[in-house]
C-alpha positions as CSV (number, residue, x, y, z in Angstrom):
1,M,22.1,-7.1,-12.9
2,K,20.8,-9.2,-10.3
3,A,17.3,-9.4,-10.0
4,W,14.3,-11.8,-8.0
5,R,11.8,-13.2,-10.6
6,L,8.9,-14.9,-10.5
7,H,8.5,-17.8,-13.2
8,D,5.8,-19.5,-11.9
9,K,3.7,-20.6,-8.6
10,E,6.3,-21.0,-5.9
11,K,9.2,-20.5,-8.2
12,L,11.1,-17.5,-7.4
13,T,14.8,-17.2,-8.3
14,L,17.7,-14.8,-8.2
15,D,18.9,-14.1,-11.9
16,E,21.6,-12.7,-13.7
17,L,19.9,-10.2,-16.2
18,P,22.3,-8.5,-18.8
19,S,23.2,-4.6,-17.8
20,Q,19.9,-2.2,-19.0
21,S,21.2,0.9,-21.0
22,V,19.8,4.5,-19.6
23,G,17.5,5.7,-22.5
24,E,16.1,9.3,-22.8
25,G,13.9,10.3,-19.8
26,C,15.3,7.6,-18.1
27,V,17.1,6.9,-14.7
28,K,19.0,4.3,-13.3
29,I,18.8,3.8,-9.7
30,K,20.8,1.5,-6.9
31,T,18.4,-0.5,-4.6
32,L,19.0,0.7,-1.0
33,A,15.7,-0.7,0.4
34,C,12.9,-2.8,-0.9
35,G,9.3,-3.8,0.9
36,I,8.2,-7.2,0.6
37,S,4.5,-6.8,-0.2
38,L,1.5,-9.0,-0.1
39,T,1.3,-8.8,-3.6
40,D,4.8,-10.5,-3.8
41,V,3.3,-13.1,-1.6
42,L,0.0,-13.6,-2.9
43,M,1.9,-14.1,-6.6
44,Y,4.1,-16.5,-5.3
45,E,1.2,-18.8,-4.0
46,G,-0.3,-18.5,-7.5
47,K,-3.5,-16.5,-5.9
48,L,-3.1,-13.5,-8.3
49,A,-1.9,-13.5,-11.5
50,P,0.8,-11.2,-12.7
51,G,0.5,-9.5,-16.1
52,S,3.2,-11.7,-17.7
53,L,5.7,-13.9,-16.7
54,P,8.7,-13.9,-15.8
55,V,8.3,-10.9,-13.9
56,I,10.4,-8.8,-11.4
57,I,8.4,-8.4,-7.9
58,G,8.6,-5.5,-5.7
59,R,6.8,-2.6,-5.9
60,Q,8.2,-1.0,-2.8
61,C,11.3,0.5,-3.4
62,V,14.1,3.5,-2.2
63,G,17.0,3.6,-4.4
64,M,20.1,6.1,-5.2
65,V,20.3,7.6,-8.4
66,T,23.6,6.0,-10.2
67,E,23.0,7.7,-13.9
68,T,20.4,9.9,-16.1
69,G,19.6,9.4,-19.4
70,E,19.1,12.8,-21.9
71,N,16.6,15.1,-20.6
72,V,16.2,14.2,-17.0
73,T,15.6,17.3,-15.1
74,G,15.2,17.3,-11.3
75,L,16.9,14.5,-10.5
76,V,20.7,14.2,-10.5
77,R,23.5,11.1,-9.5
78,G,23.5,10.7,-5.7
79,D,20.0,11.6,-5.1
80,R,17.7,9.1,-2.9
81,V,14.5,8.6,-4.6
82,A,11.2,6.5,-3.7
83,A,9.5,4.8,-6.6
84,D,6.0,5.1,-7.1
85,P,5.1,1.5,-8.9
86,F,2.0,3.0,-10.6
87,V,2.3,4.2,-14.3
88,S,-0.2,5.9,-15.6
89,C,-0.9,5.8,-19.7
90,K,-1.5,9.9,-19.7
91,T,-4.0,9.1,-22.7
92,C,-7.2,7.9,-21.6
93,A,-10.2,9.9,-20.2
94,P,-9.6,9.7,-16.9
95,C,-6.0,10.8,-17.3
96,K,-6.8,13.7,-19.6
97,N,-9.3,14.9,-16.7
98,G,-6.9,15.0,-13.8
99,R,-7.7,11.6,-12.4
100,A,-4.3,9.5,-13.0
101,D,-5.2,7.3,-10.3
102,E,-8.2,6.0,-12.3
103,C,-6.1,5.7,-15.6
104,E,-7.9,3.1,-17.6
105,K,-4.4,1.1,-18.5
106,M,-2.8,1.4,-15.0
107,L,0.5,-0.5,-15.0
108,C,1.6,-1.8,-11.4
109,C,5.4,-2.1,-11.2
110,G,5.7,-5.7,-9.6
111,L,2.8,-6.8,-10.8
112,N,1.5,-6.5,-14.8
113,D,5.4,-4.7,-15.1
114,N,8.6,-5.5,-13.8
115,G,9.6,-4.3,-10.3
116,F,12.2,-3.3,-8.1
117,M,13.7,-6.3,-6.1
118,S,16.9,-5.8,-7.8
119,D,20.5,-4.6,-7.6
120,F,19.8,-2.1,-10.1
121,T,16.9,-0.5,-12.0
122,V,16.3,1.5,-15.2
123,A,12.9,3.2,-15.4
124,P,11.2,6.5,-16.6
125,A,12.5,9.3,-14.4
126,G,8.7,10.4,-13.7
127,V,8.7,7.5,-11.7
128,F,10.9,8.3,-8.9
129,Y,10.4,11.3,-6.0
130,K,13.6,12.6,-4.4
131,L,13.7,12.0,-0.3
132,P,14.6,14.4,1.9
133,D,17.2,13.4,4.6
134,R,15.3,13.2,7.5
135,I,13.3,10.0,5.8
136,S,15.6,6.8,5.9
137,D,16.0,4.3,3.5
138,T,13.5,2.2,5.6
139,D,10.9,4.6,6.3
140,G,10.8,5.2,2.7
141,V,9.0,1.9,1.6
142,F,5.7,2.8,3.4
143,L,5.4,6.1,1.1
144,E,3.1,3.8,-1.2
145,H,1.0,3.0,1.8
146,I,0.9,6.4,2.5
147,A,-0.3,7.9,-1.0
148,L,-2.5,5.1,-0.9
149,S,-4.3,6.3,2.7
150,I,-4.1,10.0,1.2
151,N,-6.3,8.9,-1.6
152,A,-8.7,6.9,0.4
153,V,-9.8,9.8,2.3
154,G,-10.0,11.9,-0.5
155,K,-12.5,9.1,-2.5
156,L,-14.5,8.8,0.8
157,G,-14.5,12.7,1.5
158,L,-14.1,12.2,4.9
159,D,-14.9,15.7,6.6
160,K,-13.1,17.0,10.0
161,G,-15.0,15.3,13.4
162,E,-16.3,12.3,11.4
163,H,-15.7,8.5,12.3
164,I,-14.0,6.5,10.2
165,V,-13.9,2.5,10.8
166,I,-10.8,0.8,9.6
167,V,-11.4,-2.8,9.0
168,G,-7.8,-4.4,9.1
169,A,-4.7,-3.3,11.6
170,N,-2.4,-4.3,9.0
171,A,0.6,-1.6,8.1
172,L,-1.8,0.0,5.4
173,G,-5.0,0.2,8.0
174,I,-2.3,1.7,10.7
175,I,-1.2,4.1,8.5
176,L,-4.7,4.9,7.2
177,A,-5.7,5.5,10.5
178,Q,-2.8,8.2,11.1
179,V,-4.0,9.8,7.8
180,A,-7.3,9.9,9.0
181,L,-6.3,11.7,12.1
182,Y,-4.3,14.2,10.5
183,Y,-7.5,15.3,8.9
184,Q,-8.7,15.8,12.0
185,A,-11.6,12.7,11.7
186,V,-11.9,10.2,14.3
187,P,-10.5,6.4,13.3
188,I,-11.7,3.4,14.7
189,L,-9.2,0.6,13.8
190,V,-11.2,-3.2,13.9
191,D,-9.0,-6.5,13.9
192,T,-8.6,-9.9,15.4
193,A,-4.7,-9.6,16.1
194,A,-4.1,-7.9,19.5
195,D,-0.6,-7.0,18.8
196,N,-1.4,-5.2,15.7
197,L,-4.1,-3.2,17.6
198,A,-1.6,-2.5,20.7
199,L,0.9,-1.5,17.9
200,A,-1.6,1.1,16.4
201,E,-2.6,2.5,19.9
202,S,1.6,3.1,20.3
203,L,1.6,5.0,17.3
204,G,-1.7,7.4,18.4
205,V,-4.9,5.9,17.7
206,Y,-7.1,6.2,20.0
207,Y,-9.5,4.0,19.1
208,T,-9.5,-0.1,18.2
209,V,-11.9,-2.7,18.7
210,N,-10.6,-6.4,19.0
211,S,-13.5,-8.1,17.4
212,V,-12.7,-11.3,19.6
213,D,-12.9,-10.1,22.8
214,A,-15.4,-7.5,22.6
215,D,-18.6,-7.4,20.3
216,S,-17.6,-4.6,17.5
217,M,-21.0,-3.6,16.7
218,I,-22.1,-2.5,20.2
219,K,-18.6,-0.7,20.7
220,I,-18.7,1.0,17.0
221,F,-22.3,1.9,18.3
222,S,-21.1,3.5,21.5
223,L,-18.0,5.2,20.2
224,T,-20.2,6.9,17.0
225,G,-23.1,8.0,19.7
226,G,-25.3,5.6,18.0
227,R,-25.0,6.5,14.6
228,M,-22.7,4.2,13.9
229,S,-20.0,5.4,11.3
230,E,-20.4,7.9,8.3
231,T,-17.5,6.2,6.4
232,V,-15.8,2.4,6.5
233,A,-12.7,1.4,4.6
234,F,-11.9,-2.3,4.1
235,V,-8.4,-2.8,3.7
236,S,-8.4,-5.8,0.9
237,T,-5.1,-6.7,2.3
238,S,-6.3,-8.0,5.6
239,H,-7.6,-11.1,7.0
240,M,-11.3,-9.6,7.8
241,S,-14.7,-9.8,6.7
242,F,-16.0,-7.2,4.2
243,G,-19.5,-8.3,4.6
244,R,-19.1,-7.7,8.5
245,C,-17.6,-4.1,7.8
246,L,-20.5,-2.7,5.9
247,D,-22.4,-3.5,9.4
248,Y,-20.7,-0.5,10.6
249,A,-21.7,2.0,8.6
250,A,-24.5,3.9,9.0
251,V,-27.1,4.6,6.7
252,G,-26.3,6.4,3.6
253,G,-22.6,6.1,4.7
254,R,-19.6,6.1,2.5
255,V,-17.1,2.4,2.1
256,A,-14.1,2.3,0.7
257,V,-12.4,-0.8,-0.3
258,V,-8.6,0.0,0.1
259,G,-5.7,-2.4,-1.2
260,R,-4.5,-4.0,-3.9
261,S,-4.7,-7.8,-3.6
262,Q,-7.0,-10.9,-4.8
263,I,-10.7,-10.2,-3.2
264,S,-12.8,-13.5,-1.9
265,D,-16.0,-14.7,-3.4
266,E,-17.4,-13.8,0.2
267,M,-17.5,-10.3,-1.0
268,A,-20.0,-10.9,-3.5
269,G,-22.8,-11.9,-1.5
270,S,-22.1,-8.8,0.6
271,F,-24.1,-6.1,-1.6
272,N,-27.3,-6.6,-0.2
273,T,-26.3,-4.3,2.6
274,V,-25.2,-1.8,0.2
275,L,-28.6,-1.6,-1.3
276,D,-30.4,-2.1,1.8
277,K,-28.4,0.9,3.4
278,Q,-28.0,2.6,0.4
279,L,-24.2,3.2,0.5
280,K,-21.9,4.6,-1.6
281,V,-19.1,2.1,-2.3
282,A,-16.1,3.4,-4.2
283,G,-13.0,1.2,-4.9
284,V,-9.0,2.6,-4.3
285,N,-5.9,0.4,-5.4
286,N,-3.6,3.3,-5.8
287,G,-2.1,6.8,-4.7
288,A,-0.8,7.5,-8.5
289,K,0.5,11.2,-8.3
290,L,0.2,11.7,-4.4
291,F,3.7,11.0,-3.5
292,P,4.4,14.7,-3.0
293,A,1.8,14.5,-0.2
294,A,2.8,11.4,0.9
295,I,6.9,12.5,1.6
296,N,5.7,15.4,3.1
297,L,3.6,13.5,6.0
298,L,6.3,11.4,6.2
299,A,8.9,13.8,6.7
300,N,7.1,16.1,9.1
301,R,6.5,13.0,11.3
302,T,2.8,13.0,10.9
303,V,2.8,9.5,10.1
304,D,5.0,7.4,12.2
305,V,6.2,4.3,10.4
306,S,9.1,3.7,12.7
307,K,7.7,0.7,14.7
308,L,6.1,-1.1,11.3
309,I,8.9,-3.0,10.3
310,S,9.1,-6.3,11.4
311,C,12.3,-7.6,10.2
312,E,15.1,-6.8,7.8
313,V,16.0,-9.3,5.2
314,K,19.2,-9.7,3.6
315,F,19.0,-9.5,-0.6
316,G,19.9,-13.1,-1.1
317,D,17.2,-14.3,1.2
318,V,14.1,-13.0,-0.5
319,E,13.1,-16.3,-1.7
320,N,12.6,-17.7,2.2
321,S,11.8,-14.9,3.3
322,V,8.6,-14.6,0.7
323,R,7.7,-18.2,1.5
324,E,8.3,-17.8,5.2
325,H,5.5,-15.0,4.7
326,A,3.2,-17.4,2.8
327,E,3.2,-20.1,5.3
328,N,2.7,-17.2,8.2
329,I,0.5,-14.5,6.6
330,G,-0.4,-13.0,9.7
331,R,2.9,-13.1,11.6
332,F,4.5,-9.9,9.9
333,V,3.8,-6.4,9.4
334,K,6.4,-5.4,6.7
335,A,9.5,-7.2,5.8
336,V,12.3,-4.8,4.4
337,V,14.8,-6.4,2.2
338,R,18.6,-4.4,2.5
339,P,21.3,-4.9,-0.1
């Protein structure tokens, strides 16, 4: 088995590992496509600490089942599957009360447990969800983003007709805007990258604001009829300012910090606005157990990810690609690794 493992800051190597046996309740998959995430890049740079080292990177994966262990139901050899990287403990109070996404002991594959950037992976069958034929291998790597977006919309309590200002037009922000449209809300996507905003517009996001070319406060004031926005989602994996995003919220508004990466110290000085406006703030860092809903939205083309892949990377070039991402952080929307 070959796997890309992070051993230390800027030390990512392709290692030959012993073949894993397939135990009870587990399946073995052959990797068909794997996304390079900002988590991978931040760990490579030493800006995000994994649970332990070495660790196999890669949390966004589509694969084919090659072997199943005893007592595995619903999956057979030859099935194409997507991996949900978030594994809840099933024993803490949130898990027992149906809130697996708030698990107190949540594992994230590729961060505090081994990920999927390998030719083969053995993992519990519950991690994997069968994909319909109309979802391609490369499109399937975006399912984590879609599930996370569905969770964010739920945590915000987003209602039909409400505005949602989404700060950050990376892959997650663009997908969140499309999910908001599905729920008949009005997304307003804010960023400084003209190319990403144009990409969002081409995927059906009606309102975009380039905060370099226009006064974003005035534009949002106009689009919301002077009320400002009932809800705001700050995409933590973007390069945007958290403090500025709070200015876009109406008094009594709801704010979600969405994503999974290191947050800058700039956030610490932003909570005067939270208090002044009596904002309700939620953190949303996973879409655990929402993969079936995400698969449905992607299969029905409710969410269009067809233009979000910046490049395809050969499996042997992962280290070069991660390093290039680190050196040009704003250049890529999503890179997908193929065998």
